[in-house]
N, C-alpha and C positions, 0 to 999 in steps of 0.2 A: 504494500500500500504506500503510495507516494505521499510525501509531506506537502502541505500547503504553505507557501511562503507567507511571512508576516505582511508583506506589502499587498498580497492578494486579499488577505483578510481585511485589511484597512480599506481597500477599495470596495470591498463588498459591503462593509458597514456604511460607507459614505453614500452608497446607492439607496440605502434604507433610512438615511438620516432624516430626511424631510417628512417621513410618514407620521411621526408623533408630534411634530412641532406646530401643526395646524389646529390643535385642540388646547383648550385652556380650562382650568377649574375656576368656576365663579361661585360666589357666595352671596345670597340675597337675603336680607332681613325682612321678615314679614310680621307686622304688628297685629295681634289678635284684637278685634274691636270690642269683644266682651270684657276681657281681663286686662288688656293693655300690655300683656307680655309679648316679648319678641321670640320668634322661632327663626331658624336659619335653614335655608334651602341650599344645599351644595350640589352642583351639577358639573359634569365635564361635557363641554360642548365645543363645536367648531368656532374658530375665531370670527367668522363672518356672521354667526348667529347671536353674538353677544348683545348687540343693541336690541334685537328682538326679545331676548330673554328678559332684559331689564325693563323694556317697555310694557311687557305683559304683566298682568297683576296676579 
């Protein structure tokens, strides 16, 4: 079985590097109208959907 060079492995990682960078974790605080307490909603979404997430109630 042949060995894979370190340079080949680095090149392989760079091809996959952008796959996880287009998602972000956002936290939204939501106030309960009855009690006044805050709850937090944590979601991992795509970067282009962030504005929509905060615009929705």
